[in-house]
C-alpha positions as CSV (number, residue, x, y, z in Angstrom):
1,M,9.0,-6.3,-15.6
2,N,11.0,-7.3,-12.5
3,N,9.1,-5.3,-9.8
4,V,8.1,-7.2,-6.7
5,V,5.5,-5.7,-4.4
6,S,5.1,-7.0,-0.9
7,L,3.2,-5.6,2.1
8,R,4.1,-6.4,5.6
9,R,2.7,-5.4,8.9
10,L,4.6,-2.7,10.7
11,K,5.9,-3.9,14.0
12,P,6.5,-0.9,16.3
13,E,9.6,-1.2,18.3
14,S,9.2,-0.8,22.0
15,D,12.3,1.4,22.5
16,S,11.5,3.7,19.6
17,L,12.2,7.4,20.3
18,I,9.5,8.5,17.8
19,E,5.9,7.6,18.6
20,A,4.2,7.8,15.2
21,P,0.5,6.8,14.9
22,L,0.0,3.8,12.6
23,M,-2.0,4.6,9.4
24,S,-5.2,2.6,9.1
25,Q,-5.6,0.3,6.2
26,K,-8.5,2.4,4.8
27,M,-6.3,5.5,4.9
28,F,-3.4,3.7,3.3
29,R,-5.7,2.3,0.5
30,T,-7.1,5.8,-0.1
31,A,-3.6,7.2,-0.5
32,L,-2.7,4.4,-2.9
33,V,-5.8,5.0,-5.0
34,R,-5.0,8.8,-5.2
35,M,-1.5,8.0,-6.3
36,L,-2.8,5.5,-8.8
37,N,-5.2,8.0,-10.3
38,H,-2.4,10.6,-10.6
39,A,-0.1,8.1,-12.2
40,R,-2.8,7.2,-14.8
41,Q,-3.3,10.9,-15.5
42,Q,0.4,11.4,-16.1
43,G,0.7,8.3,-18.3
44,L,3.1,6.5,-15.9
45,T,2.5,3.0,-17.0
46,D,5.0,1.2,-14.8
47,T,4.0,3.1,-11.7
48,T,0.3,2.5,-12.5
49,L,0.9,-1.3,-12.8
50,T,2.9,-1.3,-9.6
51,L,0.3,0.6,-7.6
52,D,-2.5,-1.6,-9.1
53,L,-0.6,-4.7,-7.9
54,T,-0.1,-3.1,-4.5
55,L,-3.8,-2.5,-4.2
56,T,-4.6,-6.1,-5.2
57,A,-2.2,-7.4,-2.5
58,L,-3.7,-5.1,0.1
59,D,-7.2,-6.3,-0.8
60,A,-6.1,-9.9,-0.7
61,D,-4.5,-9.5,2.7
62,Y,-7.6,-7.8,4.0
63,D,-9.8,-10.7,2.7
64,R,-7.4,-13.3,4.2
65,R,-7.6,-11.7,7.6
66,R,-11.4,-11.4,7.5
67,S,-11.9,-15.1,6.8
């Protein structure tokens, strides 16, 4: 499998015409967990693996920032 998952912090641009609120990490994690559960129910193996890796990267980033 050649999928690469990377997470990067969104840098809002100062001259952006659209002011969208940033999603909190907790909300993002909740959305990923819901997508993961749905992928498991549908038997989407590659999607399940990718979402699981994404959650692992998100948790590792959170732990790194806390320490």
